[in-house]
matplotlib code that plots the C-alpha trace (Angstrom):
import matplotlib.pyplot as plt

x = [-0.3, 3.0, 3.8, 1.1, 0.7, -2.1, -4.1, -4.1, -5.5, -7.9, -9.3, -9.7, -11.6, -13.4, -14.8, -15.7, -17.8, -19.5, -20.3, -21.8, -23.9, -25.0, -25.8, -27.7, -29.1, -30.2, -30.8, -32.3, -34.6, -37.8, -38.9, -39.3, -38.6, -35.2, -36.1, -33.6, -33.1, -31.8, -29.8, -27.8, -27.2, -26.4, -23.8, -22.5, -22.2, -19.7, -18.5, -17.0, -16.0, -13.8, -12.1, -11.8, -9.9, -8.1, -6.8, -6.1, -3.8, -2.0, -0.7, -0.6, 1.5, 3.1, 2.2, 3.1, 0.3, -2.0, -1.9, -2.2, -5.3, -7.0, -6.3, -7.9, -10.5, -11.1, -10.6, -13.3, -15.6, -15.3, -15.7, -19.4, -21.0, -21.3, -22.2, -25.1, -26.4, -26.3, -28.2, -30.7, -31.3, -31.8, -34.2, -36.0, -36.5, -37.6, -39.7, -38.9, -41.0, -38.8, -40.0, -37.8, -34.8, -32.8, -33.2, -31.7]
y = [0.0, 2.5, 2.0, 4.0, 8.1, 9.0, 10.5, 6.8, 5.6, 8.8, 7.9, 4.8, 4.9, 7.8, 5.6, 2.8, 5.2, 6.8, 3.7, 2.5, 5.8, 5.6, 1.6, 2.6, 5.8, 5.7, 2.7, 1.2, 4.2, 2.3, -1.4, -2.8, -6.4, -5.8, -7.3, -9.6, -6.4, -4.2, -6.4, -7.7, -3.3, -2.8, -5.6, -5.1, -1.5, -2.5, -5.0, -2.4, 0.1, -3.0, -3.4, 0.4, 0.3, -2.6, -0.5, 2.1, -0.2, -1.5, 1.7, 3.5, 0.5, -1.4, -5.0, -6.9, -5.8, -5.0, -8.8, -9.4, -7.7, -8.8, -12.2, -11.5, -10.3, -12.9, -15.7, -14.1, -13.8, -17.5, -18.3, -16.3, -18.5, -21.1, -18.8, -17.5, -21.1, -21.9, -18.5, -19.5, -23.3, -21.3, -18.9, -22.0, -24.3, -21.2, -20.3, -16.7, -14.6, -12.3, -9.1, -10.1, -11.7, -8.3, -7.7, -10.5]
z = [-0.3, 0.7, -2.9, -4.3, -3.5, -1.7, -4.3, -6.1, -2.9, -2.5, -6.2, -5.7, -3.1, -4.5, -7.4, -4.8, -3.1, -5.9, -7.3, -4.4, -3.9, -7.4, -6.3, -3.7, -3.7, -7.7, -9.2, -5.7, -5.0, -5.8, -4.6, -7.7, -9.3, -12.0, -15.4, -17.2, -20.3, -16.8, -14.5, -18.2, -18.9, -15.2, -15.3, -18.2, -16.8, -13.8, -16.2, -18.5, -15.4, -14.0, -17.6, -17.8, -14.0, -15.1, -18.5, -16.7, -14.2, -17.0, -18.6, -15.2, -13.6, -16.2, -17.8, -14.6, -12.2, -15.0, -16.0, -12.5, -12.2, -15.2, -14.2, -10.5, -12.3, -14.9, -12.3, -9.6, -12.5, -13.3, -9.9, -9.1, -11.5, -8.5, -6.1, -8.7, -8.8, -4.8, -4.7, -7.5, -5.7, -2.3, -4.2, -5.7, -2.5, -0.3, -2.7, -2.5, -5.0, -7.3, -6.3, -3.0, -4.4, -5.2, -1.4, 0.4]

ax = plt.figure().add_subplot(projection="3d")
ax.plot(x, y, z, "-o")
ax.set_aspect("equal")
plt.show()
């Protein structure tokens, strides 16, 4: 952590706080069911943000940290599929209506 300037960490934390505020404060204002199209668009938006950040890491910090970021990102995406499967099984087993699933 000490290898990077304070501005780097402040910018990173600012981005995280801004995206969290956007997601929780703007996108989740209304208590409604999210459709597949909206869900795919939102997922694509966050994936694009992550890829842009990885591209910035690659060019600002060099190819080795950039490759480490992208490797971790793609491994995490691949491993998250099993979480989606397990959550889907739990929702199906307990017959949770779809309008309540995004709140859990």
